[in-house]
C-alpha positions as CSV (number, residue, x, y, z in Angstrom):
1,M,-29.1,14.0,-24.2
2,S,-32.8,14.8,-24.0
3,D,-34.2,17.6,-21.8
4,G,-35.4,15.1,-19.3
5,E,-32.0,13.5,-18.9
6,R,-29.2,14.9,-16.8
7,A,-25.4,14.4,-17.0
8,P,-24.1,12.0,-14.4
9,H,-22.5,14.8,-12.3
10,E,-25.8,16.6,-12.2
11,T,-27.5,13.8,-10.3
12,Y,-26.1,15.1,-7.0
13,P,-26.5,15.9,-4.1
14,W,-25.0,12.5,-3.3
15,D,-25.3,11.2,0.3
16,S,-22.3,9.0,0.1
17,A,-19.6,7.6,-2.2
18,N,-21.9,4.7,-3.0
19,D,-24.3,7.0,-4.7
20,V,-21.7,8.4,-7.1
21,P,-21.7,7.0,-10.7
22,W,-17.9,7.2,-10.7
23,T,-17.3,5.5,-14.0
24,L,-19.8,7.8,-15.8
25,L,-18.3,11.1,-14.6
26,D,-16.2,13.3,-16.8
27,Q,-13.3,15.4,-15.4
28,E,-15.7,18.1,-14.2
29,G,-17.9,15.6,-12.5
30,L,-15.0,14.0,-10.7
31,R,-13.9,17.3,-9.4
32,I,-17.4,18.0,-8.2
33,A,-17.6,14.6,-6.5
34,Y,-14.2,15.4,-4.8
35,D,-15.4,18.7,-3.5
36,E,-18.8,17.3,-2.4
37,L,-17.7,14.1,-0.7
38,V,-13.9,13.7,-0.4
39,A,-13.1,17.2,0.8
40,P,-15.5,17.1,3.8
41,A,-14.1,13.7,4.8
42,L,-10.6,15.1,4.6
43,R,-11.5,18.1,6.7
44,A,-13.0,15.8,9.3
45,D,-9.7,13.9,9.4
46,G,-7.8,17.1,10.1
47,Q,-6.5,17.6,6.5
48,A,-6.8,20.4,4.0
49,P,-8.5,19.1,0.8
50,R,-6.6,21.5,-1.6
51,T,-3.1,21.0,-0.1
52,D,-3.1,17.6,1.6
53,R,-3.3,14.9,-1.1
54,P,-4.8,11.8,0.3
55,D,-3.1,8.5,-0.4
56,H,-4.7,5.3,-1.8
57,E,-4.9,3.8,1.7
58,W,-7.0,6.7,3.0
59,L,-9.2,6.8,-0.1
60,S,-9.9,3.0,0.2
61,A,-10.5,3.1,3.9
62,N,-13.0,6.0,3.5
63,G,-15.0,4.4,0.6
64,F,-13.5,6.3,-2.3
65,R,-11.9,3.5,-4.3
66,G,-14.4,4.2,-7.0
67,L,-12.7,7.5,-7.7
68,T,-9.2,5.9,-8.2
69,Y,-10.7,3.1,-10.3
70,A,-12.6,5.5,-12.6
71,L,-9.5,7.7,-13.1
72,R,-7.3,4.6,-13.9
73,E,-9.7,2.7,-16.1
74,Y,-11.8,5.5,-17.8
75,H,-9.4,8.5,-17.8
76,D,-6.1,6.7,-18.2
77,T,-4.5,8.5,-15.3
78,T,-3.6,7.9,-11.6
79,F,-5.2,9.7,-8.7
80,A,-1.9,11.3,-7.9
81,T,-1.5,12.8,-11.4
82,W,-5.1,14.0,-11.4
83,W,-4.9,15.5,-8.0
84,D,-1.7,17.3,-8.8
85,R,-3.2,18.7,-11.9
86,E,-6.4,19.8,-10.2
87,F,-5.1,20.9,-6.8
88,G,-1.3,20.3,-6.7
89,A,0.5,22.7,-4.5
90,D,4.2,23.5,-4.3
91,K,6.3,25.6,-1.8
92,D,5.2,28.8,-3.5
93,T,1.4,28.2,-3.1
94,F,1.2,25.7,-0.3
95,D,-1.0,26.8,2.6
96,W,0.9,25.8,5.8
97,G,-2.1,27.0,7.9
98,I,0.0,28.7,10.5
99,A,1.2,32.3,11.1
100,D,4.8,31.6,12.3
101,E,7.1,32.4,9.4
102,A,10.2,31.0,11.2
103,T,8.6,27.5,11.4
104,I,7.6,27.6,7.8
105,K,11.1,28.7,6.7
106,A,12.7,26.0,8.9
107,S,10.4,23.3,7.3
108,E,11.0,24.4,3.7
109,D,14.8,24.6,4.4
110,Y,14.7,21.0,5.6
111,L,12.7,19.8,2.6
112,E,14.9,21.5,0.1
113,R,18.1,20.1,1.6
114,R,16.6,16.6,1.8
115,Q,15.5,16.8,-1.8
116,R,19.1,17.7,-2.9
117,S,21.0,15.3,-0.6
118,R,18.7,12.3,-0.9
119,E,17.3,13.0,-4.4
120,W,13.7,13.1,-3.2
121,S,11.2,13.4,-6.0
122,D,8.7,16.2,-6.0
123,G,6.0,13.8,-4.9
124,T,8.1,12.7,-1.9
125,V,8.7,16.3,-0.9
126,R,4.9,17.0,-1.1
127,T,4.2,14.0,1.1
128,H,6.6,15.2,3.8
129,R,5.4,18.8,3.5
130,T,1.8,17.7,4.1
131,R,2.8,15.7,7.2
132,L,4.8,18.5,8.6
133,A,1.9,20.9,8.0
134,Q,-0.5,18.6,9.9
135,Y,1.9,18.6,12.8
136,V,2.6,22.3,13.0
137,R,-1.1,23.1,12.7
138,A,-1.8,20.8,15.6
139,H,1.1,22.3,17.6
140,E,-0.2,25.9,17.1
141,A,-3.6,24.8,18.3
142,V,-2.4,23.4,21.6
143,A,0.7,25.5,22.4
144,T,1.4,29.2,23.1
145,V,4.8,29.1,21.5
146,A,5.5,28.2,17.8
147,P,7.2,24.8,17.1
148,I,10.5,26.2,16.0
149,A,10.6,28.7,18.9
150,A,9.9,26.0,21.4
151,V,13.2,24.3,20.7
152,D,15.2,27.4,19.9
153,P,18.6,27.2,21.7
154,E,18.4,31.0,22.2
155,G,14.8,30.9,23.4
156,T,13.4,30.9,26.8
157,T,11.0,27.8,26.6
158,P,12.0,25.1,29.1
159,E,12.8,21.7,27.4
160,A,10.0,20.0,29.4
161,D,7.5,22.5,28.0
162,A,8.7,21.9,24.4
163,I,8.2,18.2,24.9
164,D,4.8,18.7,26.4
165,A,3.7,20.8,23.5
166,C,4.9,18.2,21.0
167,W,3.1,15.4,22.8
168,D,-0.1,17.4,23.1
169,A,0.1,18.1,19.4
170,F,0.3,14.4,18.7
171,A,-2.6,13.7,21.1
172,R,-4.7,16.2,19.1
173,L,-3.7,14.5,15.8
174,D,-4.5,11.1,17.4
175,E,-8.1,12.3,17.7
176,R,-8.3,13.2,14.0
177,V,-6.2,10.7,12.0
178,T,-5.7,7.0,11.9
179,R,-2.9,5.5,13.9
180,R,-1.2,4.5,10.7
181,T,-1.3,8.1,9.5
182,L,-0.1,9.3,12.9
183,H,2.9,7.0,12.7
184,R,3.8,8.4,9.3
185,I,3.5,12.0,10.6
186,Y,5.7,11.0,13.6
187,R,8.5,9.6,11.3
188,T,8.6,12.8,9.3
189,V,8.4,15.1,12.4
190,R,11.1,13.1,14.2
191,A,13.4,13.4,11.2
192,W,12.7,17.1,11.0
193,Y,13.6,17.7,14.7
194,A,16.7,15.5,14.3
195,Y,17.8,17.7,11.4
196,L,17.3,20.8,13.4
197,G,19.4,19.3,16.2
198,Q,22.2,18.4,13.9
199,R,22.2,22.1,12.7
200,R,22.3,23.2,16.3
201,R,18.9,24.8,15.9
202,A,17.0,22.6,18.4
203,T,17.7,22.0,22.1
204,C,16.1,18.5,22.0
205,N,14.1,16.2,19.9
206,P,10.7,16.4,21.6
207,T,9.4,13.3,19.8
208,D,11.7,11.1,21.9
209,G,9.5,8.5,23.7
210,L,6.5,8.8,21.4
211,D,7.4,5.5,19.7
212,D,7.1,3.7,23.1
213,H,4.0,5.7,24.0
214,Y,2.1,4.7,20.9
215,A,3.7,1.2,20.5
216,W,4.6,1.9,16.9
217,D,6.3,-1.5,16.6
218,V,2.8,-3.1,16.6
219,D,2.0,-1.3,13.3
220,R,5.4,-1.3,11.7
221,D,4.6,-3.8,8.9
222,A,1.1,-2.3,8.3
223,A,2.7,1.1,7.8
224,N,4.4,0.1,4.6
225,P,2.6,1.4,1.5
226,S,2.0,-0.6,-1.6
227,L,4.2,-0.7,-4.6
228,A,2.6,0.9,-7.6
229,V,2.2,-0.8,-11.0
230,E,5.0,1.3,-12.4
231,H,7.4,0.3,-9.6
232,V,6.8,-3.4,-10.3
233,G,7.3,-2.8,-14.0
234,A,10.6,-1.1,-13.4
235,L,11.8,-3.8,-11.0
236,V,10.9,-6.5,-13.4
237,D,12.9,-4.7,-16.2
238,A,15.9,-4.5,-13.9
239,A,15.7,-8.2,-13.0
240,T,17.8,-9.5,-15.9
241,D,19.0,-12.8,-14.3
242,P,16.9,-15.9,-13.4
243,R,17.4,-15.4,-9.7
244,D,16.1,-11.9,-9.6
245,Q,13.3,-12.8,-12.0
246,L,12.1,-15.5,-9.6
247,L,12.6,-13.1,-6.7
248,M,10.2,-10.5,-8.2
249,T,7.7,-13.2,-9.2
250,A,7.7,-14.6,-5.6
251,L,7.3,-11.2,-4.0
252,C,4.9,-9.5,-6.4
253,A,3.0,-12.2,-8.2
254,W,2.7,-14.6,-5.3
255,G,2.7,-12.2,-2.4
256,L,5.1,-14.2,-0.3
257,R,6.9,-12.9,2.8
258,S,10.7,-12.4,2.7
259,G,11.3,-15.5,4.9
260,E,9.0,-17.6,2.8
261,V,10.8,-16.6,-0.4
262,A,14.2,-17.3,1.2
263,A,13.2,-20.9,2.2
264,L,11.3,-21.9,-1.0
265,H,11.9,-25.5,-1.8
266,V,11.2,-27.5,-5.0
267,D,9.0,-29.9,-2.9
268,Q,6.6,-27.0,-2.2
269,L,6.0,-26.3,-5.9
270,V,3.0,-28.3,-7.3
271,F,2.9,-27.7,-11.1
272,E,0.4,-30.6,-11.9
273,D,-2.5,-31.5,-9.7
274,P,-5.7,-32.9,-11.3
275,D,-7.7,-31.7,-8.3
276,A,-6.4,-28.1,-8.4
277,P,-7.3,-25.4,-10.9
278,G,-3.7,-24.6,-11.5
279,P,-0.1,-24.6,-10.1
280,Y,0.3,-23.7,-6.5
281,I,2.8,-23.5,-3.6
282,Q,2.2,-25.7,-0.6
283,F,3.1,-24.6,3.0
284,E,3.0,-26.9,6.0
285,A,2.4,-24.0,8.2
286,R,1.9,-20.3,7.4
287,K,1.4,-17.3,9.6
288,N,-2.1,-15.7,9.2
289,G,-2.8,-17.3,5.9
290,P,-3.7,-20.4,3.9
291,G,-1.6,-23.5,3.6
292,S,-1.2,-22.9,-0.2
293,V,-0.7,-20.0,-2.6
294,A,-1.8,-20.1,-6.2
295,M,0.8,-19.4,-8.9
296,L,-1.6,-17.4,-11.0
297,Y,1.3,-15.8,-12.8
298,G,5.0,-16.8,-13.1
299,A,4.8,-20.6,-12.9
300,D,7.1,-20.8,-16.0
301,T,9.7,-18.6,-14.2
302,A,9.7,-21.2,-11.4
303,R,9.9,-24.1,-13.8
304,E,12.9,-22.5,-15.5
305,R,14.6,-21.8,-12.2
306,V,14.1,-25.4,-11.1
307,A,15.5,-26.7,-14.4
308,A,18.6,-24.6,-14.1
309,L,19.3,-25.6,-10.5
310,A,18.7,-29.3,-11.2
311,D,21.9,-29.4,-13.2
312,R,24.0,-28.7,-10.1
313,D,25.4,-31.8,-8.4
314,D,25.2,-30.2,-4.9
315,W,21.7,-28.8,-5.2
316,T,19.5,-29.6,-2.2
317,G,16.2,-28.4,-3.6
318,Y,16.1,-24.8,-2.4
319,L,15.3,-22.2,-5.0
320,F,17.6,-19.7,-3.4
321,P,20.4,-22.0,-2.2
322,S,23.3,-20.9,0.0
323,Q,26.4,-23.0,0.8
324,R,27.4,-20.7,3.7
325,S,24.1,-21.2,5.6
326,E,23.4,-24.1,7.8
327,S,19.8,-24.2,6.6
328,G,21.0,-24.6,3.0
329,H,19.1,-21.5,1.8
330,V,19.6,-17.7,2.0
331,T,18.1,-15.6,4.8
332,A,15.3,-13.1,4.8
333,T,18.0,-10.4,5.2
334,T,19.5,-11.5,1.9
335,I,16.2,-11.3,0.2
336,R,15.8,-7.7,1.5
337,Q,19.3,-6.9,0.2
338,W,18.6,-8.3,-3.2
339,F,15.4,-6.2,-3.3
340,D,17.4,-3.1,-2.3
341,D,19.9,-3.8,-5.1
342,L,17.1,-4.2,-7.7
343,W,15.5,-1.0,-6.5
344,I,18.7,0.9,-7.1
345,D,19.3,-0.7,-10.4
346,A,15.7,0.2,-11.5
347,G,16.4,3.9,-10.7
348,L,13.4,4.2,-8.4
349,P,12.9,6.9,-5.8
350,A,14.7,6.6,-2.4
351,E,11.4,6.6,-0.6
352,I,7.7,5.6,-1.2
353,E,5.3,7.8,0.7
354,G,8.2,8.6,3.1
355,A,9.1,5.0,3.7
356,N,12.2,3.1,2.7
357,P,11.5,0.5,0.0
358,V,11.1,-3.0,1.5
359,P,9.9,-6.4,0.2
360,Q,6.7,-6.0,2.3
361,M,5.6,-3.3,-0.1
362,A,5.5,-6.0,-2.8
363,R,3.3,-8.2,-0.6
364,R,1.0,-5.2,0.0
365,F,1.0,-4.7,-3.8
366,W,-0.3,-8.2,-4.2
367,Y,-3.1,-7.6,-1.7
368,D,-3.9,-4.2,-3.4
369,R,-4.2,-6.0,-6.8
370,Y,-6.4,-8.7,-5.2
371,T,-8.7,-6.1,-3.6
372,A,-9.0,-4.3,-6.9
373,T,-9.8,-7.5,-8.6
374,L,-12.7,-8.2,-6.3
375,Q,-13.9,-4.6,-6.8
376,D,-13.7,-4.9,-10.6
377,L,-15.5,-8.3,-10.4
378,L,-18.4,-6.8,-8.4
379,E,-18.7,-3.9,-10.8
380,H,-18.8,-6.3,-13.8
381,V,-21.3,-8.5,-12.2
382,G,-23.2,-5.4,-11.1
383,E,-23.8,-4.6,-14.7
384,I,-25.3,-8.1,-15.2
385,A,-27.4,-7.7,-12.1
386,A,-28.8,-4.4,-13.4
387,E,-29.7,-6.0,-16.8
388,Q,-31.5,-8.8,-15.0
389,G,-33.3,-6.5,-12.6
390,S,-31.4,-7.7,-9.5
391,A,-30.6,-5.0,-6.9
392,S,-27.3,-6.5,-5.8
393,A,-24.2,-7.8,-7.5
394,Q,-23.5,-9.8,-4.3
395,V,-26.8,-11.6,-4.9
396,V,-25.8,-12.6,-8.4
397,L,-22.4,-13.8,-7.3
398,R,-23.9,-15.9,-4.5
399,D,-27.0,-17.2,-6.0
400,Y,-26.4,-17.4,-9.8
401,L,-22.7,-18.4,-10.0
402,S,-21.2,-21.6,-8.7
403,E,-18.2,-21.4,-6.3
404,Q,-16.1,-22.9,-9.1
405,R,-17.2,-20.2,-11.6
406,R,-16.6,-17.4,-9.0
407,R,-13.1,-18.8,-8.4
408,E,-12.4,-18.9,-12.1
409,L,-13.5,-15.3,-12.6
410,R,-11.3,-14.2,-9.7
411,R,-8.3,-16.1,-10.9
412,E,-8.6,-14.8,-14.5
413,A,-9.0,-11.2,-13.4
414,M,-6.1,-11.4,-11.0
415,R,-3.9,-13.0,-13.6
416,E,-4.7,-10.1,-15.9
417,K,-3.8,-7.5,-13.3
418,L,-0.5,-9.2,-12.5
419,A,0.4,-9.5,-16.2
420,E,-0.4,-5.9,-16.7
421,A,2.0,-4.9,-13.9
422,F,4.8,-7.3,-14.9
423,N,4.7,-6.0,-18.5
424,S,4.4,-2.3,-17.6
425,G,8.1,-1.5,-17.7
426,G,10.0,0.3,-20.5
């Protein structure tokens, strides 16, 4: 490098994430970018940059997808692994941000017992510790009594005051975090208070009523995190029979809802259509989505399932038939149960980011892969745009590539990402 040139991380100060040459940064540069841009955004969101690890949803929502992409594609690691190596905190070094030792002890006792009884991974413990810390900090900021003292059966705080303090803490958090994050904090805090009550260490659960107040049911599906590539790989490895193989394909490779998977019929599968770029699934009506879904990956799995079922004399065309159901096919509840069974067989953790594993996480995985595909495509085209002197990758996509070519590029890239996940198991 000549004297007139600078290393990528020496090009700061950066005004925003869009200014950062993420893919050119080395480990030192990524840490600088984290401190310069990610850390201030976390503080503004009421989180501690060195103890509260942001999740992929937060990073994407705040414009830092470039960081996770660079770590995955150029440093062969995940953001979680990188963050744990750079800033990872455990119970011995974690900064709770409060002075009350009794509350800290009660929180750590809860986390330790949950890890033993429910076999929580270290990552799951960190997630719950971070959420509890966000809550107790907010509680200390709005109340004159500590969280654990407010509900102490031997204390003097009236129950109504304990409830008010808890609700005021959530009101403070509501000003600093997204509703989705607030919901996750609520679930952790509610479980903590429930545990204290079971141990006769709390007079009440002051979170009672918060679910109605914030109408959490509206965001219930959106609160589910995405499966990671390693989760999908482990599930695919555990799916040793044709039924489970098709189940994983329908959930993760096609992004279908549980009810759509349960009711799949052979008449919906279009393997050959001269007017289509590839096999697809046709829906007469579909909630919040198109009438068809491309089978970019796994069409052969569907063909094999159809061929196996066609030998049955009583087959009515459903890919997941049921003789006990009036509809002729299994229910969405059965799909969820099969998913649970596979999850256990795969030896995966009991929770993902504090949430119980559900099929909706597979659908979110599909959307996450698709979003990453679009991001990768823009970055690839951006290189072409730079070579041609164009200022925008969007301009190249719109003005220099036909709609058919854009669709082909998206399909090829998405197919590669799905194949990578399905073949990532042991």
